[in-house]
C-alpha positions as CSV (number, residue, x, y, z in Angstrom):
1,M,-170.9,-24.4,-9.5
2,I,-167.5,-25.3,-8.0
3,L,-164.7,-23.2,-9.3
4,P,-161.1,-24.2,-9.8
5,P,-158.8,-22.9,-6.9
6,E,-156.6,-21.2,-9.4
7,S,-159.5,-18.9,-10.4
8,Y,-158.8,-17.0,-7.2
9,V,-156.2,-14.3,-8.1
10,D,-154.3,-14.8,-4.8
11,N,-154.5,-18.5,-4.7
12,H,-150.7,-18.5,-4.4
13,K,-151.0,-16.9,-1.0
14,I,-153.1,-19.7,0.5
15,P,-150.2,-22.0,1.4
16,K,-148.7,-19.4,3.7
17,L,-152.1,-18.8,5.3
18,V,-152.4,-22.6,5.9
19,E,-149.0,-22.7,7.4
20,Y,-149.8,-19.9,9.9
21,V,-153.1,-21.5,10.8
22,E,-151.5,-25.0,11.3
23,E,-149.1,-23.4,13.8
24,L,-151.9,-21.6,15.6
25,M,-154.0,-24.7,15.9
26,K,-151.1,-26.5,17.8
27,H,-152.2,-24.3,20.8
28,D,-155.3,-24.4,22.9
29,V,-157.6,-22.0,21.1
30,S,-160.8,-23.0,22.8
31,D,-161.1,-19.5,24.5
32,F,-161.5,-18.0,21.0
33,W,-164.2,-20.1,19.4
34,V,-167.9,-19.8,19.1
35,D,-170.0,-22.9,19.4
36,I,-172.0,-22.7,16.2
37,G,-174.7,-25.2,17.3
38,E,-175.3,-23.4,20.6
39,K,-175.7,-20.0,18.7
40,N,-178.0,-21.4,16.1
41,V,-180.0,-24.3,17.5
42,G,-179.4,-24.1,21.2
43,T,-177.3,-27.2,21.6
44,S,-173.8,-28.1,20.6
45,I,-173.3,-30.1,17.4
46,N,-169.5,-30.3,17.9
47,W,-168.9,-27.5,15.3
48,K,-166.8,-24.6,16.6
49,S,-165.6,-21.5,14.7
50,I,-162.9,-19.1,15.3
51,I,-163.9,-15.8,13.6
52,V,-160.4,-14.5,12.8
53,N,-161.4,-11.5,10.6
54,P,-165.1,-10.8,10.5
55,Y,-166.5,-8.1,8.2
56,D,-169.5,-7.6,10.4
57,I,-168.6,-7.7,14.1
58,D,-171.8,-7.8,16.2
59,A,-173.1,-9.4,19.3
60,Y,-173.0,-12.8,17.5
61,Y,-169.3,-12.8,17.1
62,T,-167.6,-10.7,19.7
63,F,-164.1,-9.3,19.0
64,N,-161.4,-11.0,21.1
65,Q,-158.3,-9.1,21.8
66,G,-156.5,-12.2,22.9
67,L,-157.0,-13.7,19.5
68,E,-155.5,-10.6,17.9
69,D,-152.5,-10.8,20.2
70,I,-151.7,-14.4,19.1
71,A,-152.9,-14.2,15.5
72,K,-152.0,-10.7,14.2
73,H,-149.6,-12.1,11.7
74,I,-152.4,-14.4,10.3
75,M,-154.8,-11.4,10.2
76,D,-152.2,-9.3,8.4
77,H,-151.6,-12.0,5.8
78,A,-155.3,-12.3,5.2
79,K,-155.5,-8.5,4.7
80,I,-153.1,-8.7,1.8
81,M,-155.1,-11.4,0.1
82,K,-157.3,-9.7,-2.5
83,G,-161.1,-9.7,-1.7
84,V,-161.0,-11.5,1.6
85,E,-164.0,-10.2,3.6
86,R,-164.3,-12.8,6.3
87,F,-161.8,-15.4,7.6
88,A,-162.7,-18.1,10.0
89,I,-161.3,-21.4,11.2
90,N,-163.9,-24.2,11.5
91,V,-163.3,-27.1,13.9
92,L,-165.5,-30.1,13.6
93,F,-164.9,-32.8,16.2
94,K,-164.9,-36.6,15.6
95,A,-168.1,-38.2,14.2
96,S,-169.9,-34.9,13.7
97,L,-171.9,-33.0,11.0
98,I,-172.2,-29.5,9.8
99,P,-175.9,-29.4,8.7
100,I,-176.6,-28.5,5.1
101,H,-177.2,-24.7,4.8
102,V,-176.8,-21.6,2.7
103,D,-174.9,-18.6,3.9
104,D,-177.7,-16.0,3.5
105,D,-181.1,-17.1,4.8
106,T,-182.7,-14.2,3.2
107,R,-182.0,-15.6,-0.3
108,P,-183.0,-18.9,-1.8
109,E,-180.7,-21.8,-2.6
110,Y,-178.8,-21.3,-5.8
111,D,-179.4,-17.5,-5.9
112,N,-175.9,-16.5,-7.1
113,T,-176.3,-12.7,-6.8
114,G,-174.3,-12.5,-3.6
115,R,-171.0,-10.6,-3.6
116,C,-168.7,-13.5,-2.4
117,Y,-167.5,-17.0,-3.1
118,N,-166.5,-19.3,-0.3
119,I,-163.0,-20.8,-0.2
120,L,-162.7,-23.8,2.1
121,I,-159.3,-25.1,2.8
122,P,-159.0,-28.4,4.8
123,L,-155.8,-28.6,6.9
124,Y,-156.0,-32.4,6.8
125,D,-157.7,-35.1,4.9
126,H,-160.2,-35.8,7.7
127,G,-163.8,-36.0,6.7
128,Y,-165.8,-34.6,3.8
129,S,-167.2,-31.3,2.6
130,I,-170.7,-31.3,1.1
131,V,-171.4,-28.9,-1.7
132,D,-174.6,-29.0,-3.8
133,Y,-175.6,-32.1,-1.9
134,K,-172.5,-33.9,-3.1
135,L,-169.9,-35.5,-0.8
136,I,-166.4,-34.3,-1.6
137,K,-163.5,-36.0,0.2
138,N,-161.3,-33.4,1.9
139,K,-157.8,-33.2,0.6
140,A,-155.2,-31.5,2.8
141,R,-154.4,-28.0,1.7
142,V,-156.5,-28.2,-1.5
143,P,-159.0,-25.3,-1.7
144,L,-162.6,-25.8,-2.5
145,V,-164.3,-22.8,-4.1
146,F,-168.1,-22.4,-4.4
147,D,-170.9,-19.9,-4.1
148,G,-172.3,-19.8,-0.5
149,Q,-175.9,-20.1,-1.8
150,L,-175.2,-23.6,-3.0
151,P,-176.4,-25.9,-0.2
152,H,-173.3,-26.9,1.7
153,G,-172.1,-28.5,5.0
154,G,-169.5,-30.9,6.3
155,M,-169.1,-34.3,7.7
156,N,-166.3,-35.8,9.9
157,D,-166.5,-39.5,9.9
158,T,-163.1,-39.9,11.5
159,L,-161.9,-40.0,15.1
160,E,-159.7,-37.0,14.4
161,T,-160.6,-33.3,14.4
162,R,-161.5,-31.8,11.1
163,I,-160.1,-28.3,10.7
164,T,-160.8,-26.1,7.8
165,I,-160.0,-22.5,6.9
166,F,-163.1,-20.7,5.6
167,L,-162.8,-17.5,3.6
168,N,-165.6,-15.3,2.1
169,V,-163.9,-13.6,-0.9
170,N,-165.4,-10.9,-3.1
171,K,-166.2,-12.3,-6.6
172,E,-164.2,-9.4,-8.1
173,A,-161.0,-11.3,-6.9
174,F,-161.6,-14.2,-9.3
175,N,-160.6,-14.4,-12.9
176,V,-163.9,-15.9,-14.0
177,A,-167.1,-14.2,-14.9
178,P,-169.6,-14.3,-12.0
179,E,-172.3,-16.9,-12.4
């Protein structure tokens, strides 16, 4: 189930977050990203992620003081957004795919008992999001809200870089009944 963006109680704070991230991404941030393919399948798939505000810092995502130094204002803004538990910036290079997956490998697809919804905000129109095996054309700055146990991924069929903000937000921060 895809939820309307306005179902998130702090949806009105997303434009400022987008503005901050757009400014950050004008700089070389390659020192701050994790290569998701190398971490998961042993080879790069041109999908990088900057874990700005993880709720579970471990060896997989090491904390980077340099990122905090240049992005503290972004982290502070995310902290005032109700229910945000994890905040990442995903970078998908030209002609690349984010494989279909679910967020919690210990639960089956469509198990909606998790505590969070995903909010994905494309910075640009580049590429597609895939949710529940359906292609959804990215629209700049338009949030896409869905349960992370719906099979999802991404596709960049352009020659530009696809950049999205990815938030895990506690379901209590939505004005809809959990599924």
